[in-house]
C-alpha positions in Angstrom: 58.4 -21.5 11.5 61.6 -22.0 13.4 62.9 -18.7 12.0 59.5 -16.9 12.3 59.0 -16.9 8.5 55.7 -17.6 6.6 55.2 -18.9 3.1 53.8 -16.5 0.4 52.0 -18.4 -2.4 51.6 -15.4 -4.7 52.3 -17.4 -7.9 50.5 -18.5 -11.1 47.7 -20.4 -9.4 44.5 -20.8 -11.4 45.4 -24.3 -12.5 46.5 -25.2 -8.9 43.2 -24.2 -7.4 40.9 -25.3 -10.2 42.8 -28.3 -11.7 41.5 -29.5 -15.1 41.7 -33.2 -14.1 39.2 -32.6 -11.3 36.9 -30.0 -12.8 36.9 -30.0 -16.6 34.7 -33.1 -17.2 31.8 -31.9 -15.2 32.3 -28.1 -15.4 33.9 -27.1 -18.8 32.2 -23.8 -18.3 34.7 -22.9 -15.6 37.5 -22.8 -18.2 38.3 -20.3 -21.0 36.3 -20.2 -24.2 38.9 -20.0 -27.0 37.9 -20.2 -30.6 34.4 -21.3 -29.7 35.5 -24.2 -27.5 36.2 -24.6 -23.8 39.9 -25.4 -23.2 41.1 -27.7 -20.5 44.6 -26.5 -20.7 46.8 -23.7 -22.2 44.5 -20.9 -21.0 42.9 -19.1 -18.1 39.6 -19.5 -16.3 36.2 -18.0 -17.2 36.3 -15.3 -14.5 32.7 -14.1 -15.1 31.2 -17.5 -14.3 29.5 -17.5 -10.9 30.0 -21.3 -10.4 33.7 -20.9 -11.0 33.9 -18.1 -8.6 32.2 -20.1 -5.8 34.4 -23.1 -6.5 37.6 -21.0 -6.5 36.8 -19.6 -3.1 35.8 -23.0 -1.8 39.2 -24.4 -2.9 41.0 -21.4 -1.4 39.3 -22.0 1.9 40.4 -25.6 1.9 43.9 -24.6 1.2 43.9 -22.1 4.0 42.6 -24.8 6.4 45.4 -27.1 5.3 48.1 -24.5 5.5 47.0 -21.8 8.0 50.5 -20.3 8.2 50.6 -19.3 4.5 50.2 -15.6 4.0 49.4 -14.1 1.6 47.5 -16.8 -0.3 48.0 -16.2 -4.0 45.2 -16.1 -6.6 47.2 -15.1 -9.7 46.3 -16.1 -13.3 48.2 -18.9 -15.0 51.4 -17.9 -16.8 50.8 -16.8 -20.3 47.6 -15.8 -22.1 44.6 -17.7 -23.4 41.9 -15.4 -21.8 38.3 -16.4 -22.0 36.5 -15.0 -25.1 32.9 -15.4 -23.8 30.5 -12.4 -23.9 30.3 -12.2 -20.1 34.1 -12.0 -19.6 34.4 -9.5 -22.4 31.7 -7.4 -20.8 33.9 -7.0 -17.7 36.8 -5.5 -19.8 37.1 -1.7 -20.1 37.1 0.2 -23.3 40.8 0.7 -22.8 41.2 -3.1 -22.4 39.5 -3.6 -25.7 41.7 -1.1 -27.5 44.9 -2.4 -25.9 44.2 -6.1 -25.7 44.4 -6.1 -21.9 42.2 -7.7 -19.3 42.4 -5.3 -16.3 38.6 -5.0 -15.9 37.8 -8.7 -15.5 40.9 -9.3 -13.3 39.9 -6.3 -11.1 36.3 -7.6 -10.7 37.5 -11.1 -9.8 40.1 -9.9 -7.3 37.5 -7.7 -5.6 35.2 -10.7 -5.4 37.8 -13.0 -3.8 39.0 -10.4 -1.4 35.5 -9.7 -0.2 34.8 -13.4 0.3 37.9 -13.9 2.5 38.2 -10.6 4.3 40.3 -12.0 7.2 43.1 -13.4 4.9 45.8 -11.7 3.0 45.3 -12.3 -0.7 48.3 -12.1 -3.0 48.1 -11.0 -6.7 50.5 -9.9 -9.4 50.5 -6.5 -11.1 51.9 -8.0 -14.3 51.7 -8.6 -18.0 48.3 -7.6 -19.6 46.7 -7.0 -16.2 49.4 -4.8 -14.8 46.9 -1.9 -14.2 44.0 -3.8 -12.7 44.5 -2.0 -9.4 43.6 1.3 -11.0 40.0 0.1 -11.3 39.7 -0.8 -7.5 38.7 2.2 -5.5 39.3 1.7 -2.7 41.8 -1.2 -2.9 40.7 -4.1 -0.7 42.5 -3.9 2.6 43.5 -7.6 2.5 45.1 -7.3 -1.0 48.9 -7.7 -1.1 50.4 -6.9 -4.6 53.5 -8.2 -6.3 54.8 -5.5 -8.6 56.7 -7.2 -11.4 59.5 -5.2 -13.1 61.6 -5.9 -16.1 63.8 -2.9 -15.7 67.1 -1.2 -16.6 69.7 -2.6 -14.2 72.1 0.4 -14.7 69.7 2.6 -12.8 67.6 2.1 -9.7 64.0 1.2 -10.2 62.8 4.6 -9.0 65.2 6.7 -11.1 62.9 9.1 -12.9 65.7 10.2 -15.2 66.0 6.7 -16.8 63.6 6.5 -19.7 63.0 2.8 -19.0 62.6 3.0 -15.2 60.6 6.3 -15.1 57.4 4.4 -15.9 58.1 2.1 -12.9 58.6 5.0 -10.6 55.2 6.4 -11.7 53.5 3.2 -11.0 55.1 2.8 -7.6 53.8 6.3 -6.6 50.4 5.6 -8.0 50.3 2.5 -5.8 51.5 4.4 -2.7 48.8 7.1 -3.4 46.1 4.4 -3.3 47.5 3.0 0.0 48.6 -0.3 -1.6 50.6 -2.9 0.3 53.1 -4.1 -2.4 56.5 -5.5 -3.0 58.8 -5.7 -6.0 59.2 -8.9 -8.0 62.4 -8.5 -10.0 64.1 -10.6 -12.8 67.9 -10.2 -12.1 68.9 -13.2 -14.3 66.0 -13.4 -16.8 67.5 -13.5 -20.3 70.9 -12.5 -18.9 72.5 -15.8 -19.4 76.1 -16.1 -18.1 77.1 -12.6 -18.9 79.1 -10.7 -16.2 76.8 -8.9 -13.8 78.7 -6.1 -12.1 75.5 -4.5 -10.7 76.0 -4.7 -7.0 76.5 -0.9 -6.6 73.2 -0.3 -8.3 71.5 -3.0 -6.2 72.8 -1.3 -3.1 71.4 2.1 -4.1 68.1 0.5 -5.2 67.3 -0.9 -1.8 67.9 2.5 -0.2 65.6 3.9 -2.8 62.9 1.2 -2.3 62.9 1.8 1.4 62.4 5.5 0.9 59.6 4.9 -1.5 57.8 2.7 1.0 58.0 -0.5 -0.9 57.3 -3.3 1.6 59.5 -6.1 0.2 61.5 -7.6 -2.6 62.1 -10.9 -4.4 63.9 -11.9 -7.6 63.8 -15.0 -9.8 67.0 -17.0 -9.7 68.3 -20.5 -10.3 69.8 -22.7 -7.6 73.5 -22.6 -6.6 74.4 -25.0 -9.4 72.9 -22.8 -12.1 75.4 -21.6 -14.6 74.5 -17.9 -14.0 75.3 -18.2 -10.3 79.0 -17.7 -11.0 78.4 -14.2 -12.2 75.3 -13.3 -10.3 76.0 -14.3 -6.7 77.4 -10.8 -5.8 74.1 -9.2 -6.8 72.0 -11.7 -4.8 74.4 -11.4 -1.8 74.0 -7.6 -1.9 70.3 -7.8 -2.2 69.9 -10.3 0.7 72.1 -8.1 2.8 70.3 -4.9 2.0 66.9 -6.6 2.8 68.2 -7.1 6.2 69.9 -3.7 6.6 69.5 -1.1 3.7 72.2 1.1 5.4 74.9 -1.5 4.8 78.1 -0.2 3.2 78.4 -2.0 -0.2 82.2 -1.3 -0.3 82.5 -3.3 3.0 80.6 -6.1 1.3 83.1 -6.2 -1.5 85.9 -6.3 1.0 84.2 -9.4 2.6 84.1 -11.1 -0.8 
């Protein structure tokens, strides 16, 4: 608050809002049906269940009352898979979901419900994994939806480089989101699976922020370890550049190198 910042809780949150220790005993139907049994852990929620939806919104309202300065408030699925196999949840999936093993339909329906129940609060959600395309099924997008666009991408080219065979698909998605009027930011993975390899990517990071601003992306974050993490020795220039470009995307990267 001192610096005018607010916390964004767009993170894997089903288990935080509907904890198994509090809900499973009396309401196993709120949890995913897997292999014919309701599972207290290692899976998702039964998104089609009306009782679950009411409890989810109720818990979300309690959270907002406790932490009114948090915005957006995240409602993302748990990390991993374990999606409910009940008939009602499967009925929410699209034909494409059934062919591809995705769950965009049920996630879109659930997001629409929660956004409508809390119209005066920013609601955060990932575009990620097997529900990366859920937004395509929302027309129009809820005005209070703030999306986190996750991207495992080629770090030799900027995210919006259409000439890169890997990054071209991300540029298409960014432009789809823009066309729908989405408010979204990029969630990157600078250090994921990189280990302690050298990371001379600051020139590309610099160009990327100029590109993201031009494309109308509203923000950026990347996973990283703390300053004692082994990868920090090789990655701090990339993060330093990213932090500086977030503040001023016109910064001369060669001048940053001189500072180092």
